[in-house]
C-alpha positions as CSV (number, residue, x, y, z in Angstrom):
1,M,-18.9,56.3,40.7
2,N,-19.9,53.6,43.2
3,M,-17.8,55.4,45.8
4,I,-19.6,58.7,45.2
5,K,-22.9,56.9,45.4
6,R,-22.0,55.4,48.8
7,M,-20.8,58.7,50.1
8,L,-24.1,60.5,49.1
9,I,-26.7,57.9,50.1
10,G,-24.8,55.4,52.3
11,R,-24.2,51.6,52.2
12,P,-26.9,49.3,50.9
13,L,-29.3,47.9,53.5
14,K,-30.4,44.2,53.7
15,S,-34.0,43.4,52.9
16,T,-34.3,42.0,56.4
17,Q,-33.7,45.6,57.7
18,L,-37.0,46.9,56.2
19,G,-38.7,46.9,59.7
20,E,-36.0,49.3,61.0
21,Q,-37.1,51.8,58.4
22,K,-40.7,52.1,59.8
23,L,-41.6,55.4,61.5
24,N,-42.9,56.1,65.0
25,V,-45.4,58.8,65.6
26,F,-42.7,61.4,66.5
27,K,-40.9,60.9,63.2
28,A,-44.0,60.4,61.0
29,L,-45.5,63.6,62.3
30,A,-42.4,65.5,61.3
31,I,-42.0,64.2,57.7
32,L,-45.6,63.4,56.7
33,S,-47.1,66.6,58.3
34,S,-44.3,68.9,57.1
35,D,-46.3,70.0,54.1
36,A,-49.5,70.8,56.0
37,L,-47.7,72.5,58.8
38,S,-45.5,74.6,56.5
39,S,-48.5,75.9,54.7
40,V,-49.1,78.1,57.8
41,A,-46.3,80.2,56.5
42,Y,-48.2,81.1,53.3
43,G,-51.8,80.2,53.9
44,T,-52.7,83.5,55.6
45,E,-50.7,85.4,53.0
46,Q,-52.7,83.9,50.2
47,I,-56.0,85.1,51.8
48,L,-54.5,88.6,52.2
49,I,-53.3,88.8,48.7
50,V,-56.8,88.4,47.4
51,L,-58.3,90.9,50.0
52,A,-55.6,93.4,49.2
53,T,-57.0,93.8,45.7
54,L,-59.9,95.7,47.3
55,S,-58.2,97.6,50.2
56,A,-56.4,97.2,53.5
57,A,-59.8,97.7,55.2
58,A,-60.9,94.3,53.9
59,F,-58.2,92.5,55.9
60,W,-60.6,91.9,58.8
61,Y,-62.4,89.4,56.6
62,S,-59.4,87.1,57.1
63,I,-60.8,86.1,60.5
64,P,-64.2,84.6,59.4
65,I,-62.4,83.1,56.4
66,A,-59.9,81.4,58.7
67,I,-62.8,80.1,60.8
68,G,-64.3,78.5,57.7
69,I,-61.0,76.9,56.9
70,L,-60.7,75.5,60.4
71,V,-64.2,73.9,60.0
72,L,-63.0,72.3,56.7
73,L,-59.8,71.1,58.4
74,T,-61.8,69.4,61.2
75,A,-64.0,67.6,58.6
76,L,-61.0,66.5,56.6
77,I,-59.1,65.2,59.7
78,L,-62.1,63.1,60.9
79,S,-62.7,61.8,57.4
80,Y,-59.2,60.7,56.7
81,R,-58.9,59.2,60.1
82,Q,-61.8,56.9,59.0
83,I,-60.0,56.1,55.7
84,I,-56.9,55.1,57.7
85,F,-58.8,52.4,59.6
86,A,-60.8,51.3,56.5
87,Y,-57.8,51.0,54.2
88,P,-54.8,50.1,56.5
89,Q,-52.8,49.0,53.4
90,G,-52.4,52.7,52.4
91,G,-53.2,54.2,49.0
92,G,-55.5,56.9,50.4
93,A,-57.8,58.6,47.9
94,Y,-56.6,56.4,45.0
95,M,-57.5,53.2,46.8
96,V,-60.8,54.5,48.2
97,S,-61.9,55.9,44.8
98,R,-60.8,52.8,42.8
99,Q,-62.6,50.3,45.0
100,N,-65.8,52.3,45.5
101,L,-66.2,54.6,42.5
102,G,-64.6,52.5,39.7
103,K,-61.3,52.3,37.9
104,T,-61.4,55.6,36.0
105,T,-62.4,57.6,39.1
106,G,-59.5,56.0,41.0
107,L,-57.1,56.9,38.2
108,V,-58.3,60.5,38.4
109,A,-57.7,60.6,42.1
110,G,-54.3,58.9,41.7
111,G,-53.2,61.1,38.8
112,S,-54.3,64.2,40.7
113,L,-52.2,63.2,43.7
114,L,-49.1,62.3,41.7
115,V,-49.2,65.7,40.1
116,D,-50.0,67.3,43.4
117,Y,-47.0,65.8,45.1
118,I,-44.8,67.2,42.4
119,L,-46.4,70.6,43.0
120,T,-45.9,70.1,46.8
121,V,-42.2,69.9,46.3
122,A,-42.1,72.9,43.8
123,V,-44.4,75.1,46.0
124,S,-42.6,74.2,49.3
125,V,-39.1,74.8,48.0
126,T,-40.0,78.1,46.2
127,A,-41.9,79.3,49.3
128,G,-38.8,78.5,51.3
129,T,-36.6,80.3,48.9
130,D,-39.0,83.3,49.2
131,A,-38.4,83.3,53.0
132,I,-34.7,83.2,52.5
133,I,-34.9,86.2,50.1
134,S,-37.1,88.1,52.6
135,A,-34.1,88.0,55.0
136,F,-31.5,88.4,52.3
137,P,-33.0,90.5,49.4
138,F,-29.7,90.5,47.4
139,L,-30.4,86.8,46.6
140,H,-33.6,87.7,44.7
141,G,-32.0,87.1,41.3
142,Y,-31.0,83.6,42.2
143,R,-34.5,82.3,43.1
144,V,-34.6,79.5,40.6
145,S,-31.1,78.3,41.1
146,I,-31.5,78.2,44.9
147,S,-34.8,76.2,44.5
148,V,-33.2,73.6,42.2
149,V,-30.2,73.0,44.5
150,L,-32.6,72.6,47.5
151,I,-34.7,70.0,45.7
152,I,-31.5,68.0,44.9
153,V,-30.4,68.1,48.5
154,I,-33.8,66.8,49.8
155,M,-33.8,64.1,47.1
156,L,-30.4,62.9,48.3
157,L,-31.6,62.9,51.9
158,N,-34.6,60.7,51.0
159,L,-32.4,58.3,49.0
160,R,-30.6,57.6,52.2
161,G,-33.8,55.9,53.5
162,L,-37.0,56.9,55.2
163,N,-35.9,56.4,58.8
164,E,-32.6,58.3,58.4
165,S,-34.2,61.2,56.6
166,A,-36.8,61.4,59.3
167,T,-34.2,61.5,62.0
168,I,-32.3,64.3,60.3
169,L,-35.4,66.3,59.4
170,A,-37.5,66.0,62.6
171,Y,-35.5,68.5,64.6
172,P,-35.8,71.6,62.3
173,I,-39.5,70.8,61.7
174,Y,-40.2,70.7,65.5
175,L,-38.1,73.8,65.9
176,F,-40.4,75.5,63.4
177,V,-43.5,74.5,65.4
178,I,-41.8,75.8,68.6
179,A,-40.8,79.1,66.8
180,L,-44.3,79.8,65.5
181,L,-45.9,78.9,68.9
182,M,-43.4,81.3,70.5
183,L,-44.2,84.0,68.0
184,S,-48.0,83.5,68.6
185,V,-47.7,83.5,72.4
186,V,-45.4,86.6,72.5
187,G,-47.6,88.4,70.0
188,L,-50.7,87.7,71.9
189,Y,-49.0,88.8,75.1
190,K,-48.1,92.1,73.6
191,I,-51.6,92.6,72.3
192,F,-53.2,91.9,75.7
193,T,-50.7,94.1,77.6
194,G,-51.4,97.0,75.2
195,Q,-48.0,97.0,73.6
196,I,-49.6,96.8,70.1
197,S,-51.8,99.7,69.0
198,P,-55.4,98.6,68.3
199,T,-55.5,101.3,65.6
200,L,-53.2,99.3,63.2
201,H,-56.1,97.2,62.0
202,T,-59.7,97.8,60.8
203,P,-62.2,96.6,63.4
204,L,-64.2,93.5,62.8
205,G,-67.5,94.2,61.1
206,T,-66.3,97.4,59.4
207,P,-68.3,97.9,56.2
208,V,-66.0,97.7,53.1
209,T,-67.0,99.3,49.9
210,G,-66.8,97.0,46.9
211,I,-66.7,93.7,48.9
212,S,-68.5,90.9,47.1
213,L,-69.3,87.2,47.7
214,F,-67.1,86.3,44.7
215,L,-64.0,88.1,46.3
216,L,-64.6,86.4,49.7
217,L,-64.9,83.0,48.0
218,K,-61.8,83.6,46.1
219,A,-59.9,84.5,49.3
220,F,-61.3,81.4,51.0
221,S,-60.2,79.1,48.2
222,S,-56.7,80.7,48.3
223,G,-56.5,80.1,52.1
224,C,-57.4,76.5,51.6
225,S,-53.9,76.0,50.3
226,A,-53.2,75.7,54.1
227,L,-54.9,72.3,53.9
228,T,-52.7,70.6,51.3
229,G,-50.8,67.6,52.6
230,V,-53.6,66.5,55.0
231,E,-54.1,63.3,53.0
232,A,-50.4,62.2,52.9
233,I,-50.6,60.2,56.1
234,S,-53.4,58.0,54.7
235,N,-51.2,57.2,51.7
236,A,-48.2,56.3,53.8
237,I,-49.7,53.9,56.4
238,P,-47.3,51.0,55.5
239,S,-44.4,53.3,56.6
240,F,-45.6,53.3,60.2
241,K,-44.5,51.0,62.9
242,E,-47.1,48.5,64.1
243,P,-49.9,48.9,64.9
244,A,-49.7,51.0,61.8
245,P,-53.3,52.2,61.5
246,K,-53.4,53.3,65.2
247,N,-50.1,55.2,64.9
248,A,-51.3,56.8,61.6
249,A,-54.6,57.9,63.3
250,K,-52.7,59.4,66.2
251,T,-50.4,61.3,63.8
252,I,-53.2,62.8,61.7
253,I,-55.0,64.0,64.9
254,L,-51.8,65.6,66.2
255,M,-51.2,67.2,62.8
256,G,-54.7,68.7,62.7
257,L,-54.3,70.2,66.2
258,L,-50.9,71.7,65.4
259,L,-52.1,73.0,62.0
260,G,-55.2,74.6,63.5
261,I,-53.4,76.3,66.4
262,L,-50.6,77.7,64.2
263,F,-52.9,78.9,61.4
264,T,-55.2,80.6,63.9
265,G,-52.3,82.3,65.6
266,I,-50.7,83.7,62.5
267,T,-54.0,84.8,60.9
268,F,-55.0,86.6,64.1
269,L,-51.6,88.4,64.5
270,A,-51.6,89.4,60.9
271,F,-55.1,90.9,61.3
272,Y,-54.3,92.7,64.6
273,Y,-51.0,94.1,63.3
274,G,-52.7,95.3,60.2
275,I,-50.2,93.4,58.0
276,G,-50.6,93.1,54.3
277,P,-48.8,91.2,51.6
278,K,-45.5,92.6,50.2
279,P,-43.5,91.3,47.2
280,T,-40.2,91.0,49.1
281,D,-41.4,90.5,52.7
282,T,-43.6,87.6,53.7
283,V,-46.4,87.9,56.3
284,V,-44.6,85.8,58.9
285,S,-41.5,87.9,58.4
286,Q,-43.5,91.1,59.0
287,I,-45.2,89.6,62.1
288,A,-41.8,88.5,63.5
289,S,-40.3,91.9,62.8
290,Q,-43.0,93.8,64.6
291,T,-43.0,91.4,67.5
292,F,-39.3,91.0,68.2
293,G,-37.6,93.6,65.9
294,R,-34.9,92.7,63.4
295,N,-32.7,90.9,65.9
296,V,-31.4,87.3,66.5
297,I,-34.9,86.0,67.3
298,Y,-36.3,87.4,64.1
299,Y,-33.5,85.8,62.0
300,F,-34.0,82.6,63.9
301,I,-37.8,82.6,63.0
302,Q,-37.0,83.5,59.4
303,G,-34.3,80.9,59.1
304,I,-36.3,78.1,60.6
305,T,-39.4,79.1,58.5
306,A,-37.3,78.9,55.4
307,I,-35.9,75.5,56.4
308,M,-39.4,74.3,57.2
309,L,-40.9,75.5,53.9
310,V,-38.1,73.6,52.1
311,L,-38.5,70.5,54.2
312,A,-42.2,70.5,53.6
313,A,-41.2,69.0,50.2
314,N,-40.4,65.9,52.2
315,T,-44.1,65.1,52.5
316,G,-44.1,64.7,48.7
317,F,-40.9,62.7,48.8
318,S,-42.5,60.4,51.5
319,A,-45.9,60.0,49.9
320,F,-45.2,60.1,46.1
321,P,-43.1,56.9,46.0
322,L,-45.8,54.9,48.0
323,L,-48.6,56.2,45.7
324,A,-46.5,55.4,42.7
325,Y,-45.9,51.9,44.1
326,N,-49.6,51.3,44.4
327,L,-50.2,52.5,40.8
328,A,-47.3,50.5,39.5
329,K,-48.5,47.4,41.3
330,D,-51.9,47.8,39.6
331,K,-50.0,48.2,36.3
332,Y,-50.9,51.8,35.6
333,I,-47.4,53.2,35.6
334,P,-44.0,51.5,34.9
335,R,-43.1,48.6,37.1
336,M,-39.8,50.1,38.0
337,F,-41.7,52.2,40.6
338,T,-42.2,49.0,42.6
339,N,-38.5,48.4,43.0
340,R,-36.7,49.3,46.3
341,G,-33.3,50.9,46.1
342,D,-30.1,50.3,48.1
343,R,-31.6,52.0,51.2
344,L,-34.9,50.2,50.9
345,G,-36.8,53.2,49.7
346,Y,-38.6,53.4,46.4
347,S,-35.7,55.3,44.8
348,N,-37.2,55.5,41.3
349,G,-40.2,57.3,42.6
350,I,-38.0,59.7,44.6
351,M,-35.9,60.6,41.6
352,A,-38.9,61.0,39.3
353,L,-40.5,63.4,41.8
354,A,-37.3,65.5,42.0
355,V,-37.0,65.7,38.2
356,G,-40.7,66.7,37.8
357,S,-40.5,69.4,40.5
358,I,-37.3,70.9,39.1
359,I,-39.0,71.2,35.7
360,L,-42.0,73.0,37.3
361,V,-39.7,75.4,39.2
362,I,-37.9,76.3,36.0
363,A,-41.1,76.6,34.0
364,F,-42.8,78.9,36.5
365,K,-39.5,80.7,37.3
366,G,-39.8,80.0,41.0
367,N,-43.0,82.0,41.4
368,T,-44.9,80.4,44.3
369,T,-48.1,82.4,43.8
370,S,-48.5,81.1,40.3
371,L,-48.1,77.5,41.5
372,I,-50.4,77.5,44.6
373,P,-53.8,77.6,42.9
374,L,-53.0,74.6,40.7
375,Y,-51.5,72.9,43.7
376,A,-54.5,73.4,45.9
377,V,-57.1,72.4,43.3
378,G,-55.1,69.3,42.5
379,V,-55.5,68.1,46.1
380,F,-59.2,69.0,46.5
381,I,-60.1,66.6,43.6
382,P,-58.9,63.5,45.5
383,F,-60.3,65.1,48.7
384,T,-63.8,65.1,47.2
385,L,-63.5,61.7,45.5
386,S,-62.2,59.9,48.7
387,Q,-65.0,61.3,50.8
388,T,-67.6,60.2,48.1
389,G,-66.0,56.8,47.9
390,M,-66.3,56.4,51.7
391,I,-70.0,57.3,51.5
392,I,-70.5,54.5,49.0
393,K,-68.5,52.1,51.2
394,W,-70.7,52.7,54.3
395,L,-73.9,52.5,52.3
396,R,-72.8,49.2,50.8
397,E,-71.2,47.5,53.8
398,K,-73.2,49.1,56.7
399,P,-70.8,48.1,59.6
400,K,-71.4,49.0,63.2
401,G,-71.8,52.7,63.7
402,W,-71.9,53.2,59.9
403,F,-74.4,56.1,60.0
404,T,-72.2,58.3,62.1
405,K,-69.3,57.6,59.8
406,L,-71.4,58.3,56.8
407,L,-72.5,61.7,58.2
408,A,-68.8,62.7,58.8
409,N,-67.9,61.7,55.2
410,L,-71.0,63.4,53.8
411,L,-70.0,66.7,55.5
412,G,-66.5,66.3,54.2
413,T,-67.8,65.7,50.6
414,L,-70.1,68.7,50.7
415,I,-67.4,71.0,51.9
416,T,-64.6,69.8,49.7
417,F,-66.8,69.7,46.6
418,S,-67.9,73.3,47.4
419,V,-64.3,74.4,47.7
420,L,-63.5,72.7,44.4
421,V,-66.4,74.5,42.7
422,I,-65.2,77.8,44.2
423,F,-61.7,77.2,42.9
424,F,-63.0,76.7,39.3
425,V,-65.3,79.7,39.5
426,T,-62.9,82.1,41.1
427,K,-59.5,81.0,39.8
428,F,-60.3,79.4,36.5
429,D,-57.5,81.4,34.8
430,H,-55.0,79.6,37.1
431,V,-56.5,76.1,37.4
432,W,-57.7,75.4,33.8
433,P,-54.6,73.4,32.9
434,I,-55.8,70.6,35.2
435,L,-58.8,70.0,32.8
436,I,-56.3,69.2,30.1
437,F,-53.4,67.3,31.7
438,L,-55.6,65.2,34.1
439,P,-57.5,63.4,31.2
440,I,-54.1,63.0,29.4
441,I,-52.7,61.4,32.6
442,V,-55.6,59.0,32.9
443,F,-55.3,58.1,29.2
444,I,-51.6,57.3,29.7
445,F,-52.5,55.1,32.7
446,T,-55.0,53.1,30.7
447,R,-52.6,52.7,27.8
448,I,-49.9,51.4,30.1
449,E,-52.3,49.0,31.7
450,K,-53.4,47.8,28.2
451,H,-49.7,47.2,27.3
452,Y,-49.1,45.1,30.5
453,Q,-52.2,43.0,29.9
454,A,-51.0,42.3,26.3
455,V,-47.5,41.4,27.6
456,G,-49.1,39.1,30.2
457,E,-51.2,37.3,27.5
458,Q,-48.2,36.8,25.3
459,L,-45.9,35.5,28.2
460,R,-48.3,32.8,29.3
461,V,-47.0,29.4,28.3
462,D,-50.2,28.0,27.0
463,S,-50.7,30.9,24.5
464,A,-47.1,30.9,23.5
465,F,-46.8,27.2,22.8
466,T,-46.6,26.1,19.2
467,D,-46.2,22.7,17.5
468,S,-43.4,23.8,15.2
469,K,-40.0,22.3,15.7
470,I,-36.6,23.9,15.1
471,E,-34.6,21.7,12.8
472,G,-31.3,23.6,13.1
473,N,-29.6,26.9,13.3
474,V,-28.1,29.3,10.8
475,V,-25.5,31.8,12.2
476,V,-24.7,35.0,10.3
477,I,-21.6,36.9,11.4
478,P,-21.0,40.4,10.2
479,V,-17.2,40.9,9.8
480,A,-15.2,44.0,9.2
481,G,-11.8,42.3,8.7
482,I,-9.7,39.2,9.6
483,T,-9.0,39.6,13.2
484,T,-8.7,37.6,16.4
485,V,-12.2,38.9,17.4
486,V,-13.7,37.5,14.2
487,E,-11.7,34.2,14.6
488,N,-13.1,33.8,18.1
489,S,-16.7,34.4,16.9
490,I,-16.4,31.8,14.1
491,K,-15.0,29.2,16.5
492,Y,-18.0,29.8,18.8
493,A,-20.5,29.7,15.9
494,K,-19.1,26.4,14.5
495,S,-19.4,24.9,18.0
496,I,-23.2,25.2,17.8
497,T,-23.9,24.6,14.0
498,D,-22.3,23.9,10.7
499,E,-24.4,26.5,8.9
500,V,-22.1,29.6,9.4
501,I,-22.1,32.5,7.0
502,A,-19.7,35.5,7.3
503,V,-20.9,38.7,5.7
504,Y,-18.6,41.5,4.6
505,I,-19.9,44.9,3.4
506,S,-17.5,46.6,1.0
507,F,-17.6,50.1,-0.4
508,D,-15.5,49.6,-3.6
509,P,-14.8,46.7,-6.0
510,E,-11.0,46.5,-5.3
511,D,-11.5,46.2,-1.5
512,E,-14.1,43.5,-2.1
513,K,-11.7,41.5,-4.3
514,I,-8.8,41.8,-1.9
515,F,-10.9,40.7,1.1
516,K,-12.2,37.6,-0.7
517,E,-8.7,36.5,-1.6
518,K,-7.5,36.9,2.0
519,W,-10.5,35.1,3.4
520,N,-10.2,32.1,1.0
521,K,-6.5,31.7,2.1
522,W,-7.3,32.2,5.8
523,N,-10.6,30.2,6.4
524,P,-12.0,28.6,3.2
525,D,-14.3,26.3,5.2
526,V,-16.6,29.1,6.2
527,R,-18.8,30.6,3.6
528,L,-18.2,34.3,2.9
529,V,-20.8,36.6,1.4
530,T,-19.6,40.0,0.2
531,I,-22.1,42.8,-0.4
532,R,-21.1,46.0,-2.1
533,S,-22.7,49.1,-0.6
534,S,-23.0,51.9,-3.1
535,Y,-24.1,54.5,-0.5
536,R,-21.5,53.6,2.2
537,S,-24.1,52.2,4.5
538,V,-23.6,49.0,6.5
539,I,-27.0,48.6,8.1
540,V,-29.2,48.7,5.0
541,P,-27.4,46.0,2.8
542,L,-26.7,43.8,5.9
543,C,-30.4,43.8,6.9
544,K,-31.5,43.1,3.3
545,F,-29.2,40.0,3.3
546,I,-30.5,38.9,6.8
547,D,-34.1,39.2,5.5
548,T,-33.3,36.9,2.6
549,V,-31.5,34.3,4.8
550,E,-34.4,34.6,7.4
551,R,-37.0,33.7,4.8
552,K,-35.0,30.6,3.6
553,A,-34.3,29.5,7.1
554,E,-38.0,29.8,8.0
555,E,-39.0,27.6,5.1
556,S,-36.6,24.9,6.4
557,N,-37.7,25.3,10.1
558,F,-34.2,26.7,10.9
559,Q,-33.7,29.3,13.5
560,M,-31.5,32.3,12.4
561,T,-29.0,33.9,14.7
562,V,-26.9,37.0,14.0
563,L,-23.7,36.7,16.0
564,I,-22.1,40.1,16.4
565,P,-18.3,40.1,17.3
566,Q,-17.5,43.0,19.7
567,F,-14.2,43.8,21.4
568,I,-14.2,45.3,24.9
569,T,-11.5,47.8,25.7
570,K,-9.6,47.6,28.9
571,K,-10.5,51.2,29.8
572,N,-13.8,52.8,29.3
573,W,-12.5,56.0,27.7
574,H,-10.9,53.9,24.9
575,N,-14.4,53.2,23.5
576,I,-14.6,56.7,22.1
577,L,-11.6,56.0,19.9
578,H,-13.4,53.2,18.0
579,N,-16.3,52.9,15.6
580,Q,-19.2,51.4,17.6
581,S,-20.9,49.8,14.5
582,S,-21.6,46.6,16.4
583,L,-23.8,48.5,18.8
584,I,-25.7,50.1,16.0
585,I,-26.2,46.8,14.2
586,R,-27.4,45.1,17.4
587,T,-29.8,47.9,18.3
588,Y,-31.4,47.8,14.8
589,L,-31.7,44.0,14.6
590,L,-33.2,43.6,18.1
591,Y,-36.5,44.9,16.6
592,K,-36.6,42.2,13.9
593,K,-39.2,39.6,14.8
594,D,-37.7,36.3,14.0
595,V,-34.0,36.9,14.4
596,I,-32.0,36.0,17.4
597,V,-29.3,38.6,18.1
598,T,-26.3,37.8,20.3
599,T,-23.1,39.5,21.0
600,L,-19.8,37.7,21.7
601,P,-17.4,39.9,23.6
602,Y,-13.7,39.8,23.2
603,H,-11.8,41.5,26.1
604,F,-8.5,43.3,25.4
605,R,-5.8,42.8,27.9
606,K,-4.1,46.2,27.4
């Protein structure tokens, strides 16, 4: 097992090698921006899906809608750049909201982002699978299976460490950027040289019967899925090489520029070519097909788009463990999320994310369109809360140049809150689950925190100290026969106390009589108590006896210990050949308040 683990994720790294796992701008842009950049492949398509419910003539509205999305993108980039410098320790929306808007609001932001990163992986992988199916339609029936396998592969890559996964994944991600830039440039060249007929699309400004503000807002909110992942860099500042805030700020600006250019290019080409959504052929696939034909370049673009959409999940795998670390550090989720694995990554967070996203893919049957609205609204909640939190911070602290910063965050708040309202008004049938599971998540967070507080109070030496003294020890040994294992246990018990009691549970009178006789001949110095079990249960009569001894021991200030003999077979598979009653007894007794339970192993040699 250990050999397989080493083969899959590599040899363990020393803690002193943590600095080597930090990211430069080149690698960080690849893995932390992959989600945002990949959304170019389906952002435009989501706009057109809504407009197509009216008619193809309405497709020209994708241009003004795209302009509105670019304005929102600019506001978000500027706002999150400020968050990076204000909170260089990372944590993003969770940290900003918790420190400026209160604990509950911070938990709402943190819970939204945790769920959103799970959705990031699910949406990215299913979108990548759709791109594969567009090129190879015969794979349509294997959508869920392909998605699950891809999630497992990305999980293993991330378990190998942040730096190594970034090195592997950077090249296909940059190839995707180059491929879409090439597609946009060649497409624009063909348009300007008259190779693409201007009759393929409805001219801008053409009146469309039945168009409504509601439909336009719905299309706008769908297109805002292209902005998911923008916040990931602010969550992952500790992953950057020093100076971390400056490198993170450079990365988010570069991401915004690339995202804006690619989204604009794809949206314009889709409009000019008169392309609409198709169930088995993505918008990018149709643009590439019309620009280059179904040749090697087309399959290269489709292949690298599919890979990019899958690798976009890496943003979730990079940001989720760091957010989980911050929540765990504040005692809102299990402390195991603060532990680093063999390769210095937060491996528990990586594996939890993979499991959660696989469950979502299976539950939604790999349908990207069903996941995207919930995915988008999940990220706009922390968008809005983080911008609001920054406004409170500037008003409270008023540093140099605070008013300009406040205006930038105010603009971000107004826009993101408006988009959030639009989501709930236009897509309520898709996003209503968030109104149920988000309060549940916050409730779970608070219950976990309450538990950790209670544990802390009980572990403090001053509160746990009592004046009572332990006068001695009573050891009870459950025995199933006269064996070397039992003999070894009795020798050990007698080395720590003279009060040793062996307990034998019998199922019939004759067996009980025979065992007593054997015991008295073998070891008469150790008290034997036999208990007849009429219902063939070992646990119930044994525990009743232990309760009785426990009460008497407590009256005499004696500590009671149950010593469980257990033999250890030489080979693991031998265990299935034996009755594991000692494990059952130990598990049951561990929950008894005043009983010490200890196991004395006896190792077989063959």
